[in-house]
N, C-alpha and C positions, 0 to 999 in steps of 0.2 A: 073447069080445069082443077084437077087434084093438086095437093101441095107438092107431091113428088114431080108432077109434070111442070109445075111452076119453076122448081129448082133446076130441072133438066133444061128448061128454056133459058134460064139464067146462065147455066153452064155453056150452052151453045152460043149465046151472045158473047160470053166471056172468051170463048174460043176465037170467034170472029174478030173481036176487038184486039185480043192479044196477038193474033197472027199478023196484024198490021206492023208490029214491032219486031218481026222475026229477024231482020238484019241487025237490029240493035242487039238482040240476044246473041246472035251468032258472033258478032264482033266482041261482045262482052266475054263470051266463053273463050274465044280465041286469045284475047289479051289476058284472060285469067290464067293462061298457061305460063305466063312469064314468071309469076311467083314460084310455080312448080320448078321451073328451070333453076331458079336461085336456090331452092331447097335441095335439089339434086346435087348441085355443086357444093353446098354447105356440108351435107352429110357425107359426100365423097371425101372431103377434106378431113372430117372428123374421124371416119373409119380408117382412113389412110394413116392418120396420126396415131391413133390408139390401137388399131388392129382388133381382131377378135370380134366379140359380140357386146351388145349393150342391152342388158335386161332381156335377153332372148332375141333381140333384133340383130341381124347382120345387115350389111349394106343393101343386099338384094331385097330382104323383107321390109326394110325401112322405106325403100323406094316404092315397093308394092303398097305399103300402108298409105303413102301420100297419093298414089294413084286412086286408091279406093276412097279416100277423103274427098278428092276432087269429084269423083263420080257421085257419091252420096250427097255431097253438098249441092250439086246441081239438081239432084232429084228432090230434095226436101226443103231447101231454103226459100222462103218467100221472096218475091221480087217486087219491091215498091208497094206492097200491100198496105204497109203502115201509113205511107204518105197518101194513098188513095182514100183510106178510111178517114184519116185526119182531115182531108180535104172535104169529104162528105159532111163531116161534122161542122167544120169551120165555115163552109159556104152554105150550110143549111139544106144540103141536098137530101139529108135523111128525112126531112119533113114529108117528102113525097112517099117515102118508103113506110113511114109510120102509119099512113092511112091505108096501107094494104095488109091483108092477112098473111104476112110473111115475116119470118124471123130474120132480123138483120144479120145475126151470126151465121145462120144457114145460107143466107144470100151471099155473104162475103166468102164463106167456105166454098161455095159453088164456083165463085170467080177464082179463088185460089187454086182449086183443083184443075180448072180449065187452063189457068196460066202455067201450072206445073207441067201439064201435058204438052202444051206448045213449046215451052222452054226446053223441056227434055228432048222433044223431037228435033228442035233446031240445033241444040248444042251437042247432041250425041256424035255427029260426024267428027268435029275436032277432037273430042274426047276419045273416040274410037281410034283415031290416028295416033294419039299419044300412047294409048294402050298397046297398039301394034308396034310402035317404036320400042317400047320397053317390054315386049312380050316375053323376053328371056327371064324376067323377074316374076312373072305371073305363075302362081301355083294354085290351081282351083281346088276347092274342098272335095274330098272323096265321099263324105257322108251326105246323102240327100237331105237329111234333117237340117244340116247347116244352112242350106239355101232357104228352107222354110222359116227357120228362126230368124235369119238375117232379114228376110223379106218382112216378117212381122215387125221386127225392130225398126226397119226403115219406115214403114207406114206410121208407126207410133211416133217416130222422130219427126216426121213431116207434120203430123197433127199437133204435136207439142210445140214445134216452132211456130205454127200458125196461131195457136191460141195465145202464146206469149206475145207475138207480134200484134195480135188483135187487142190484147190487154194494154200494151204500150200505146197503141193508137187511141184508145179510149181516154188517155190523158188530155187529148185535144178538147174534151169537154171543159177542162179547167184552165189549161194553159194554151196560149196562142201558138207557140212553136215547140214541137216535141223533139226536134232534132238532137238536142243535147242529151235528153233521156235515152233516146234510141241509140245514140253513139256509145253511151256508157254501158248499156246492157249488151250491145253487140261486141264491145271490147271484152267483156267478161266471157261471152260466148266463144269468141275467137281463141282466147287464152285457155279457158277451162273446158272447152268442148272438143279439143283434140286436133284443131287445125294447125296450131303452131308446133305441137309435138305430141307424140303418143302419151296418153295419160299414165299408162302403166310403166313408164320409165321413171316416174316420180317415186319418192320414198313411200313406203307402205303406209305411214301415218297420214301423209297427204292424200294418198289414194283413198284411204278409208273415209276421209271427209268428202272428197270430191264425188264419190259414187252416190252420195245422198243428195247432190245438187242436180237440178234439171239439165244443166249444160252438158253433163256427162252423157246424157241420153239423147241429145240433139244431133250428135254425129259420131262420137267415139264408139258408143255401144254397138251399133250395127256393123261398123267396120271391124271391131274386135271379134264379134261373133263370126263374121265371114272368114277372118284370119285364123280362127280356131283358138284364139287367146282367151275366150270365155267358153267354158264347157262344164258339164256336170252341175254341181250345186251352185257354182258361181254364175253359170248361165241362167239357171232357174231364178236365182236371186235378182240378177240384173233385169230380166224380163218382168218380174213381179214389181220391182221398184219403178221401172219405166211405165208400166201400166198404171201404177199409183200416180205418177206425175202427169200422165195423160188425163186422168180424171180431175186432178187438182188444177191443172192449167185450164181445162174446160170449165170447171166451176168458177175459177177466177175470171175468165173471160165473160161469163154470164153475169157475175156479180158486178164487174166493172161497167158493163153495159147498163145494168139497172140503176146503179148509183149515178152514172154519168147522165143517163136520160132523165133521172129525177132532177138533177142540177140544171140540165138544159131546159126543161119545162118550167122550172122554178124561176129562171131568169128571163123567161119569155121567148125561148128558142123556137 
């Protein structure tokens, strides 16, 4: 069996295992709409109070922004991957994998991709319903290239999120419980990634710093591209920096595995 066939086999097993939890995913997506409802009421009050626009956003485009963040987040955000990887390390399950001619990073990536496929399939119905409800706020791009660039950015965002998650899980080689570390990083992702508010309503000096951080490219970047808020030189720069972070996070994931595995073997794991 070739290496590719092995990872395809892992992908298929991941599909079967993940599909067992389809109702959990459906309910998670359904109740995930509750924060969206709160956001809608909040921005309705803000725009009603101040009127006009806010850095190029009116009430309609702001709601559309949050609809897209909901969709993209469901497409790219890992679901419990860090806990599964940490459990593999903590419980010694990686020992069986170390004896096989298989990259653990590629193995976990195959499982991540299968999980995203199932999660997306299961959660799309409630998301489609909410999009239908707010259909009057939706304005699709006219330029076909926007779809291409947004898709490229979404794919890179998914891999960046996975590699960061993988690197965080590698901390299980050194510490028994990684939940505090994960919580801190995810708090930064939520605040600096565009889920709480659009990054481009921040002061220019703040934006200039944030666009060099990986969090900017985990969610906000593909949404901003689809909305047409990144175009021309700014779009080219964003995709270039996102590509850079893709390779940096991949390199960090590989480095964390090597260092962690060295520590694991040194202490008799």
